[in-house]
C-alpha positions as CSV (number, residue, x, y, z in Angstrom):
1,M,-7.4,-24.6,17.9
2,M,-4.0,-23.0,18.1
3,E,-5.6,-19.7,16.9
4,D,-8.1,-19.9,19.7
5,K,-5.2,-20.0,22.2
6,D,-3.5,-17.0,20.6
7,T,-3.9,-14.5,23.4
8,T,-2.4,-11.7,21.3
9,W,-4.9,-12.2,18.5
10,N,-7.8,-12.5,20.9
11,S,-6.7,-9.2,22.5
12,L,-6.5,-7.5,19.1
13,L,-10.0,-8.7,18.2
14,K,-11.3,-7.3,21.5
15,D,-9.6,-3.9,21.0
16,F,-11.3,-3.7,17.6
17,I,-14.7,-4.6,19.0
18,D,-14.2,-2.0,21.7
19,G,-13.3,0.5,19.0
20,I,-16.6,-0.2,17.3
21,E,-18.4,0.5,20.5
22,V,-16.7,3.8,20.9
23,A,-17.4,4.8,17.3
24,T,-21.0,3.8,17.6
25,N,-21.4,5.9,20.8
26,Q,-19.8,8.9,19.1
27,L,-22.2,8.5,16.1
28,E,-25.3,8.3,18.2
29,K,-24.4,11.6,20.0
30,R,-23.8,13.6,16.8
31,D,-26.1,15.0,14.2
32,I,-24.0,14.1,11.1
33,D,-26.7,12.9,8.8
34,N,-26.2,15.1,5.8
35,I,-27.5,12.4,3.5
36,P,-30.9,10.9,4.6
37,G,-30.4,7.5,6.2
38,A,-26.6,7.7,6.2
39,K,-26.2,7.8,9.9
40,D,-28.6,4.9,10.5
41,A,-26.9,2.9,7.8
42,L,-23.5,3.3,9.4
43,I,-24.7,2.6,12.9
44,Q,-26.4,-0.6,11.6
45,R,-23.2,-1.6,9.8
46,L,-21.1,-1.0,13.0
47,N,-23.5,-3.1,15.0
48,T,-23.3,-5.9,12.5
49,M,-19.6,-5.7,12.6
50,K,-19.6,-5.9,16.3
51,T,-21.5,-9.2,16.3
52,Q,-20.0,-10.8,13.2
53,F,-16.3,-10.0,13.4
54,P,-15.5,-12.0,16.6
55,K,-17.2,-15.1,15.1
56,N,-15.0,-18.1,14.2
57,N,-12.1,-16.3,15.8
58,G,-12.1,-13.4,13.4
59,E,-12.8,-15.3,10.2
60,I,-13.5,-12.1,8.3
61,F,-10.0,-10.9,9.0
62,Y,-8.5,-14.2,7.9
63,K,-10.3,-14.1,4.6
64,S,-9.8,-10.4,4.0
65,I,-6.2,-10.0,5.0
66,D,-4.6,-13.5,4.7
67,D,-6.5,-14.5,1.5
68,K,-7.2,-11.2,-0.4
69,I,-4.6,-8.6,0.7
70,Q,-1.7,-10.9,1.3
71,N,-2.2,-12.9,-2.0
72,S,-2.4,-9.7,-4.0
73,F,0.2,-7.6,-2.4
74,F,2.3,-9.7,0.0
75,P,2.6,-13.2,-1.5
76,D,3.7,-15.8,1.1
77,T,6.9,-16.8,-0.7
78,R,10.7,-16.4,-0.2
79,D,11.3,-16.2,-3.9
80,F,11.7,-12.6,-5.0
81,A,10.8,-13.2,-8.7
82,D,7.8,-15.3,-7.7
83,A,6.5,-12.5,-5.4
84,F,7.2,-9.8,-8.0
85,K,5.3,-11.7,-10.7
86,K,2.3,-12.4,-8.5
87,I,2.1,-8.7,-7.5
88,L,2.5,-7.5,-11.0
89,K,-0.2,-9.9,-12.2
90,S,-2.7,-8.7,-9.7
91,R,-2.8,-5.2,-11.0
92,T,-5.8,-3.7,-12.8
93,H,-6.2,-0.2,-14.2
94,E,-8.5,0.9,-11.4
95,Q,-6.6,-0.9,-8.7
96,D,-3.4,0.6,-9.9
97,F,-4.7,4.1,-9.4
98,V,-6.0,3.8,-5.9
99,I,-3.5,1.4,-4.4
100,N,-0.5,2.8,-6.2
101,E,-1.4,6.3,-5.2
102,L,-1.6,5.2,-1.6
103,L,1.7,3.3,-1.8
104,N,3.3,6.0,-4.0
105,G,2.4,8.6,-1.5
106,F,3.9,6.6,1.3
107,V,7.1,5.6,-0.6
108,A,7.5,9.1,-1.8
109,S,7.6,10.4,1.7
110,R,9.9,7.6,2.8
111,T,12.4,8.1,-0.1
112,K,12.3,11.9,0.2
113,A,13.7,11.5,3.7
114,I,16.4,9.3,2.2
115,A,17.2,11.2,-0.9
116,S,16.5,14.8,0.2
117,G,18.7,16.3,-2.5
118,T,16.1,15.8,-5.3
119,Q,12.9,17.8,-5.9
120,V,11.5,15.3,-8.3
121,P,9.7,12.2,-6.8
122,V,12.3,9.5,-6.4
123,I,10.3,6.8,-8.1
124,D,9.8,9.0,-11.2
125,R,13.6,9.6,-11.3
126,L,14.3,5.9,-11.1
127,V,11.8,5.2,-14.0
128,E,13.5,7.9,-16.1
129,A,17.0,6.7,-15.4
130,F,16.4,3.0,-16.0
131,S,14.3,3.7,-19.1
132,K,17.3,5.2,-20.8
133,R,19.2,1.9,-21.1
134,N,17.8,-1.3,-22.4
135,D,19.9,-3.3,-20.0
136,F,18.2,-1.6,-17.0
137,H,21.5,-0.5,-15.4
138,I,22.6,2.8,-13.7
139,V,26.2,3.5,-13.1
140,D,26.9,4.7,-9.5
141,H,27.9,8.2,-10.5
142,Q,24.6,8.6,-12.2
143,F,22.9,7.5,-9.0
144,Y,24.8,10.0,-7.0
145,A,24.0,12.8,-9.5
146,M,20.3,12.0,-9.3
147,F,19.9,11.6,-5.6
148,G,23.1,12.9,-3.9
149,D,23.2,16.0,-1.8
150,P,26.1,18.4,-2.5
151,N,25.8,19.8,1.0
152,K,26.4,16.4,2.6
153,P,29.6,14.3,2.7
154,R,29.9,11.5,0.2
155,K,29.9,8.9,3.0
156,Y,26.5,10.2,4.2
157,V,25.1,10.1,0.7
158,K,26.4,6.6,0.1
159,E,24.8,5.2,3.2
160,H,21.4,6.8,2.4
161,L,21.5,5.6,-1.2
162,K,22.2,2.1,0.0
163,E,19.0,2.3,2.0
164,L,17.2,3.5,-1.1
165,V,18.6,0.5,-3.1
166,N,17.5,-1.9,-0.3
167,L,14.0,-0.4,-0.1
168,F,13.3,-1.4,-3.7
169,G,15.3,-4.7,-3.7
170,L,17.8,-3.4,-6.2
171,I,21.3,-4.8,-6.3
172,S,24.8,-3.4,-7.0
173,K,27.4,-5.1,-9.2
174,E,31.0,-4.4,-9.9
175,L,32.7,-4.1,-13.3
176,M,36.5,-4.1,-13.4
177,V,38.2,-2.4,-16.3
178,E,41.9,-3.2,-16.8
179,K,42.7,0.1,-18.4
180,D,40.5,3.2,-17.8
181,L,40.3,5.4,-21.0
182,R,41.1,8.5,-19.0
183,K,43.9,7.4,-16.8
184,S,45.0,4.1,-18.4
185,E,44.8,2.3,-15.1
186,K,42.7,-0.4,-13.6
187,K,39.3,0.9,-12.4
188,I,36.3,-0.7,-10.7
189,Y,32.9,0.7,-11.7
190,I,29.8,0.1,-9.6
191,F,26.4,0.0,-11.2
192,Y,22.9,-0.6,-9.8
193,T,20.4,-2.9,-11.4
194,F,17.6,-5.4,-10.8
195,P,18.3,-9.0,-9.6
196,D,18.9,-11.4,-12.5
197,E,15.6,-13.2,-12.1
198,I,13.7,-9.8,-12.2
199,L,15.7,-8.7,-15.2
200,R,14.5,-11.6,-17.2
201,I,10.9,-10.7,-16.4
202,L,11.5,-7.0,-17.3
203,E,13.2,-7.9,-20.5
204,E,10.3,-10.1,-21.6
205,K,7.6,-7.6,-20.6
206,Y,9.1,-4.2,-21.3
207,I,11.8,-4.5,-24.0
208,I,10.7,-3.7,-27.5
209,I,12.8,-4.8,-30.5
210,D,12.7,-2.3,-33.4
211,E,13.4,-4.5,-36.4
212,E,13.8,-1.6,-38.8
213,L,16.3,0.3,-36.7
214,G,17.9,-2.8,-35.3
215,H,17.9,-1.8,-31.7
216,A,16.0,-2.5,-28.5
217,Y,14.4,0.1,-26.2
218,V,12.3,0.2,-23.0
219,S,8.6,0.4,-23.5
220,E,6.6,3.3,-22.1
221,E,4.7,0.7,-20.0
222,F,7.8,0.5,-17.8
223,D,6.5,2.9,-15.1
224,R,6.4,3.6,-11.4
225,N,4.2,0.5,-10.9
226,V,7.4,-1.6,-11.5
227,F,9.1,-0.1,-8.5
228,I,5.9,-0.3,-6.4
229,C,5.8,-4.0,-7.1
230,M,9.6,-4.3,-6.4
231,F,9.0,-2.5,-3.0
232,L,6.1,-4.9,-2.2
233,A,8.0,-8.0,-3.3
234,N,11.0,-7.0,-1.2
235,L,8.6,-6.4,1.7
236,S,7.1,-9.9,1.2
237,I,10.3,-11.9,1.3
238,N,12.0,-9.8,4.0
239,R,9.1,-9.2,6.3
240,D,11.0,-10.8,9.1
241,N,14.0,-8.5,8.7
242,P,12.9,-4.9,9.3
243,E,16.3,-3.5,8.4
244,K,15.8,-4.7,4.8
245,I,12.4,-3.1,4.4
246,G,12.9,0.3,5.9
247,G,12.3,-0.5,9.6
248,S,9.5,0.7,11.8
249,Y,8.6,3.5,9.4
250,T,7.7,1.0,6.6
251,I,5.8,-1.3,9.0
252,N,3.7,1.4,10.4
253,G,3.0,3.0,7.0
254,I,2.1,-0.2,5.2
255,S,-0.1,-1.4,8.1
256,A,-1.9,2.0,8.1
257,I,-2.5,1.9,4.3
258,F,-4.1,-1.5,4.4
259,A,-6.0,-0.7,7.5
260,L,-7.5,2.2,5.6
261,I,-8.4,-0.1,2.7
262,L,-10.1,-2.5,5.1
263,L,-12.0,0.4,6.7
264,L,-13.2,1.7,3.3
265,S,-14.2,-1.8,2.3
266,F,-16.4,-2.3,5.4
267,M,-18.3,1.0,4.9
268,P,-21.9,0.3,3.8
269,K,-23.0,1.2,0.3
270,L,-25.7,3.9,0.5
271,S,-28.8,4.2,-1.5
272,I,-29.1,7.7,-2.8
273,E,-32.4,9.2,-3.6
274,E,-33.0,9.7,-7.4
275,T,-33.4,13.4,-6.9
276,H,-30.0,13.8,-5.2
277,P,-27.8,16.2,-7.2
278,I,-24.8,13.9,-6.9
279,L,-26.4,11.5,-9.3
280,R,-26.6,14.2,-11.9
281,D,-23.0,15.2,-11.6
282,S,-21.0,14.2,-14.7
283,S,-18.1,12.9,-12.7
284,F,-20.2,10.5,-10.7
285,E,-20.5,7.0,-12.2
286,S,-23.1,5.0,-10.3
287,S,-21.9,1.7,-11.8
288,N,-18.5,1.8,-10.0
289,M,-18.8,4.5,-7.3
290,S,-20.5,4.8,-4.0
291,V,-20.9,7.7,-1.6
292,I,-19.1,7.8,1.7
293,P,-20.5,10.9,3.5
294,K,-17.7,13.3,4.5
295,S,-19.0,13.2,8.1
296,W,-18.1,9.5,8.4
297,M,-14.5,10.3,8.0
298,M,-14.4,12.5,11.1
299,K,-11.6,11.8,13.5
300,Q,-14.0,10.7,16.3
301,V,-15.7,8.2,14.0
302,I,-12.8,6.7,12.1
303,E,-10.0,6.7,14.7
304,P,-11.5,4.3,17.2
305,L,-11.5,1.7,14.4
306,F,-8.4,2.8,12.5
307,E,-5.8,2.3,15.3
308,P,-6.9,-1.3,16.2
309,L,-7.1,-2.2,12.5
310,I,-3.5,-1.0,12.0
311,K,-2.4,-3.5,14.7
312,I,-4.5,-6.3,13.2
313,I,-3.0,-5.8,9.8
314,A,0.5,-5.7,11.3
315,Y,0.0,-8.9,13.2
316,R,-1.6,-10.8,10.2
317,L,1.2,-9.7,7.8
318,G,4.2,-9.8,10.1
319,G,3.3,-11.5,13.3
320,G,4.6,-10.3,16.7
321,L,7.6,-8.7,15.1
322,W,5.6,-6.2,13.1
323,L,3.1,-5.7,16.0
324,S,6.0,-4.8,18.3
325,N,6.8,-1.9,15.9
326,V,3.3,-0.5,16.0
327,I,3.6,1.2,19.4
328,D,1.7,4.3,20.4
329,S,4.6,6.7,19.9
330,E,4.3,10.3,18.6
331,I,6.2,9.3,15.4
332,N,3.9,6.4,14.6
333,K,0.8,8.6,15.3
334,K,2.2,11.1,12.7
335,I,2.7,8.3,10.2
336,H,-0.9,7.0,10.8
337,S,-2.3,10.5,10.5
338,Q,-0.4,11.1,7.2
339,I,-1.9,7.9,5.8
340,R,-5.4,8.9,6.8
341,F,-5.0,12.2,5.0
342,L,-4.0,10.2,1.8
343,L,-7.7,9.3,1.7
344,K,-8.6,12.6,0.1
345,D,-6.0,12.1,-2.6
346,V,-7.1,8.6,-3.8
347,N,-10.9,9.2,-3.7
348,R,-13.0,11.8,-5.5
349,W,-15.0,14.6,-4.0
350,V,-18.3,15.2,-5.7
351,L,-20.5,18.0,-4.5
352,G,-18.8,18.0,-1.1
353,E,-19.1,14.2,-0.5
354,L,-16.4,11.6,-0.6
355,V,-16.9,9.0,-3.4
356,R,-15.4,5.5,-3.1
357,V,-14.3,4.0,-6.4
358,E,-15.3,0.4,-6.3
359,I,-11.9,-1.1,-7.2
360,P,-11.5,-4.9,-7.0
361,I,-10.0,-5.2,-3.6
362,F,-12.8,-3.1,-2.1
363,V,-15.4,-5.2,-3.8
364,E,-13.8,-8.5,-2.8
365,I,-13.5,-7.6,0.9
366,A,-17.0,-6.2,0.9
367,N,-18.3,-9.5,-0.6
368,I,-16.5,-11.5,2.1
369,F,-18.3,-9.4,4.7
370,A,-21.6,-9.9,2.9
371,E,-21.1,-13.7,2.5
372,I,-20.3,-14.3,6.1
373,T,-23.1,-12.1,7.3
374,V,-25.7,-13.8,5.1
375,G,-24.3,-17.2,6.0
376,T,-24.7,-16.5,9.7
377,D,-28.2,-15.1,9.2
378,S,-29.2,-18.3,7.4
379,E,-27.8,-20.5,10.2
380,A,-29.7,-18.4,12.7
381,R,-33.0,-19.0,10.9
């Protein structure tokens, strides 16, 4: 009953339904059917969404966002290690590729703004640096050497590196040496590492003991996914503190990424004629791929749905605080546009058509849509 009285949620639902109406009208006016039946299939899907999504106060969104997306990527916990383990556990090979490419694309753009002095992707540099020591530590001067900008004052660099550390949930520690070897005087060293509870997980999962050589080293499986999971875990436990997660930039970027995932999940799976050349293409795997006609991704079709979905994701994940950060500013529009362009990087193009790889999160959300639709149809009969 409380949800029914949530005027903000009701308004967001209405905006999404209005967006469906706009997208449908745009489709009906245009000749974009480059695959027989594709236009009719999308219009039918949009009409179904228009009738089904408002039911039970947006039940589809609860199940898709609260149950599937949040459980896999933003666990509802205040325990960093617990969130990290749950996110790490939810990974699959296929899901790693699509989701991590989306997240990596976003994080790379975010960290590039922070650590502008490096040409190599920041996450890759972090993986390389932490892999060199089996205790997962980096001394501060190494950190400055990797990400510092010689053209900027040290204070500026220090502030931005602190933001980078916070973004991934890393911590800094101090080590006091009574006599420094060079100057024979007391010196305090600062090093960066993972929180203790995360270190225990990493040591168990990624440290390999070489019995013959008698030393331990970091496994090659220690990769960028660790830092993506750290980023998401940090986001999960600090979602009510924008300063600790990268502020409005992060909120808009993450909301846009998962709005795009929802949108792709809701697209209908087309039946392609047996004679269609795409089925003969060696890179197309009919068992785990489906075609999304390029024309569906036109700005006029996707945007009326995309913007309301961004706000819905923000509200479900971070409540009014996140929603208040998703304002229609030029900066936010640029972020949303950048995320939309990531679509071409994480999907494949086969003979000029966009191909959706059916990763688990897409399939699970599509199944929710199908179950609710079938259930409603059964009740109607």
